[in-house]
N, C-alpha and C positions, 0 to 999 in steps of 0.2 A: 503491499499498499505505499505510493506516494503520500507522503505530511502537504499539508497546503504553508506551516510555517517552518524553516531551516531549524537543524539538528545533525551533530555530531554521532555517529558510534560511539565514539568514546569521547566524552564531553568535557573530559579534562583537558585533551588533552587543546583546549582553544585558550587554555587558561600560559601552557608552557608556551605555544605558539606568538601569543604578544606581547609574552616578555624578552622572549628571545628577535621577534619584531623592533625590540625598543636596541635593545642593543646592535643590530645587525645595522650596517647598511642600506640604503635605498636604493634596490636593483631595479635597471632599468624596464624587468618584467619578472613578477613570481612563478617559476618554476615547477615543474617536481625535482627538479636539481638544486633549486636554493631550498626549498622545505625540505627536503633531505640533511644536504650540509649545510648549510648557514643556521639552518633554526634547529634541525637534530633530530627534527623529528621523521621518520624510515616509515617504511611497507604504507598500506593500506590506508592507515589511523593520517603518516601525512599528505596521502594524494586527496582524501577524504576533504582535507583545508581548503585546495582549490578555490572547489565551488562551492565550499560555505561564506570564504572571504566575500566573490563576487558575489550570491545573495543577499549580503548586508553590507555592501556598497564599497567595502577591503578593494578589492580591486577589479578595476575595469573589465569588461569583458574581454579587451584583445590581455589581458595577464598584468597591462599596464597599476602601479600603485599609486589609489588613484590618491585623493584630496582628504580627503578622511584617514588615510592609511599613512598620509605625513604629517597629518595635526598629529597624530595620533602621537609617537613619537616626540613629540611635543611635549614636554611632561603638566604645561600650563594649559595643553587646548584640548591632552590628552582626552579628559572623560565628557568632554563634550564632545567629541566627533565619536568614541562610542557610542551616547545618547543616544548619536543621531544614523549610528549604523543601525541603533536598535529598533528604534524609528519606521528605519527603511525595510531590515529586514522581518518584521515582524508588525506590518502595517495592516495587515488585518485582527490582529489583536485589539490595535489601537481604533476599526473601523466598528468596533459592538462598544471598545471604554479605552476613552483617550484617556489615561492615567491606570494602563491595565500592570505599567511598571511599578504601581504604588501598591498592590492589590498581595496581601499574602497569602503563601505557597497552596493553602485549599483552593482558594477561592482563584489563586494563577489558573493548577491544574484543571479546574472546573470551567474555568473558561479556553482554556489550550483543546481539551477534549469537544469542549464544544466548536471551535474554531474544522481542527481537525476533521470534526465526524468517527476520531477513532474512540475504542472501547476503551472505558475507565481506566482499567488495569492493565493497559496493550503498549508493548515495550517504545513506540513509539512516540505516544505520551509523553513517557516519563524523561526518555533522550530528548525531545524538545525542551522541555523543563530543564530538565537538569543545565540540557549548553545553556540556555540562557540567565540561568541564576549564573554560570560562571560567566560571563560572557559583563554579566551585569554587575559580576563587581567591580568594571573598569571602570563603569559609565557614573557621571554627572551631571542630574538633569540638572539640577540649580543653575551651572552658571553656561544650560543653549537657552542662552538670550539675542541671541541673535544664529537665525539660519544661517548653515553651510550650505551652499550648493555646490552639486552634485558637480559642479565642473571648478571651479574651483574658488569662483568666483565669490568677494565678498558682494553680496548687494549691497546697491548702492543711496548715497543717503538723502535722502528726500529732501526733496527740495524744503527753502524753511516760506512760509506765508506770514506774509506781515501786515498786518491792519496797518491804514492810517485813513484818518481824519482830513479830507476836503473843507473849506469852508465855501459858500454856496456866493455867487460871484457879485459883489457888492452894487452890478449895476441891477437885479436883478428885482422884478414890480415888489414881487415875495416883502421884498424889503420897505416897503411904502405902506405897506399896508401893520411895520411892526411883525410879521414871520420871524422868526433865523434857522434858515432851515440850514444842513450840512448831510452831506452822503462821506460814505465810505468807499478805498478803494483793497482792493486786493490785492496785494502783488505776492507771483510765486517767483524766488529765487532761484535762482541755478544753482545746482551743490559745487561749490568751487572755494577753493580757499585763495585765489588770486582777488584783493581786496580791488585792484586796479576793477574788473569787472563792477563790483556794488558801487565802484565811483561812477565810472558809466551810465548806469541805470536813472542811478539817481539825478545825478548835471541832466539827464535826456529830458525826467520828469519836470523836472525843477524846469528846468525853456519850453516843455510841450504843455504843459498841466497845472501846476500852480503858478504859475506867472499868469494868467487867466483867472484865475480867481480874487486877480487887484481889479 
């Protein structure tokens, strides 16, 4: 029976693999030779790691290390990288319970049985559970504040929204009857650190708009 969720027949091997990945230099491609030689995980256990790492987004389809792989090797971003890998690989659990990773063992096992369709005492359900638990040890969901995109690019910073209140023209007839009106213009500023860009925007605003308010 093929599981709807990724797992390893030897769940403990993911712990060994991740510890060795942090120690070894990042390869051009994660191959069987890399797993058996550099990670020191041999035989079928080692070979099963490659498809598993692909399913959780640590390795790209062509075998090259993904951005999550690289971020995991950095101790400051490693926890968030594995949290993202868990959300990717176990997305079917997330579709049922967004915070599946916070469930206690009993509820998590029940959710796995529900999603996989396996029998409650099946080896598949048990291996999914044990693999997930071994992987979660490396995850930090609290620091997952900025999504990590699959192509490695950080999300572009949002443009700033700057409200500006512009007084109504003094030549308006509303002034003659005692009305004091104003209106607001919202500016979407570009996500730039170049001060010259903002200077040009506000200079143009002053010349073409604010000057007419006099």
